[in-house]
C-alpha positions, 0 to 999 in steps of 0.5 A: 499499499502507497503512503498516499493510500495509507493517509487516505485510509486514515483520513476517511477512518478518522472523519468519514463525513468529509468524503472522497471529495473533501478529504485533501482540503481536510488534510491541508486545513488540519495539517497546516499545509497548502491545498496544492501541496496535498494535490501534488502529493496525490498526483504522485510527488510524494517525495514532498511528504517531509517528516514534519508532514507526517508528524502533523498528520499523524498528530492531526488524525490520531495515529503514528508516523511508523503506521504512515510509513509501513503500516498495515491494516486499520490505523492504530490510535496514538494512545494505545499504539503500543499495546499488545492488543489493539481494540477498536473503540466500541459504541454504546450499542456494541456495549450493551449487546456484550452485556446481553450476551453475558447477562441477559439469558433470562430475557426473551429474544423479543425483549433482548432485541427491543433492547438492542434497537432502542440503544442503537436508535439513541447512540450518537458517536461523535467521530470528530472535534467538530460536534459539541458533545451532548447529552441526547438521552431525551432527544431521540429522532423517529426513523423518518426524521434526522437529528442535526447537531450543533456544529462547533465552528470554533473547533473548524476554525483552527487558527481563525477567529469566531465573531466575538458576539456570536451566539449559539442560539440553537444547540440541536434540531430534529427535522422530518426527512420529507420536509428536507426533501420538500424544500429540495435539500440534498446533502452527502450523508446524515451524519454530515448535517449540522447546525450553526447561527448566522451572525452579523449583517452582511447576508441580511435578507438571506441569513439575518443575525442569529438565524439558525443555518443547517450546513453540509460538513461534507462538502470541504471545496467549491462544488458550484455557486451557493452559500458556503462557511469559509475562512479567508485570511484567518476569519470566518465568514458565511459568504455566496461563492462564485467563480470569478476566474480560474484563480479567484472566487467572488465573495458575494454579500446579499446585503447590497451595503456590503461590497463583494470581495474578490479572493484567491482560491488558494487563500479560501478554506471551505468548512461547509455548504449552507443548505438551508436557513431556519428562520424564526420570525415573530408573529 
């Protein structure tokens, strides 16, 4: 297995929500290297993957440099790599299944099945630092509903800045899937959906200050005209993106009082694509 194959396997194991289209951009953001450098690695120029790049990848995605260089099988986590046997992290559902097998012999098959299904339905595993851990014990989505957790934009920013008056007005949403379909909302995966709170006046008329916004974290690069959550020169924005030319984006503000800006593509990091504004207006 080539080193780039191992890097791909590692990133998708740790952050499956970024998908095949977004993992290169995620590597660049996580490891502090340019997207162009990462693109060249995967184009075959692996000689440019330096030791500090490997260390940043290992630290950013919780594995060892040894595995990146010559490892086989699943990428081990740094905290347990030194142990003789490595067990994968078990979900709540896995643990309950083990307990039922060991201690649930007096239960009927039907009862055991219902317990397992209930735990599987409510177990939510946080697989990246971009979702704020929360107690979902009283928040349960039905099979035809989608639970959309809050997105921690502070974690997504890395070295960037969050607006000082940013106010997380909504923690989590449960939305019926047919409502999303009726509104024409499509997304990369259920677990890529998240909710953030809009801020400022630059997108006023489309996204007003404190509007809840549903985003798709599985989109980490420009996929056509639309509204995106981006970092530009270390600052966080929600802007409408359009291609200006092969080297530049237009960063468009829907509020006519704010000027549109031209930005070099290599200076823009896409964190998510905006899918739906959950406007709440006083009657």
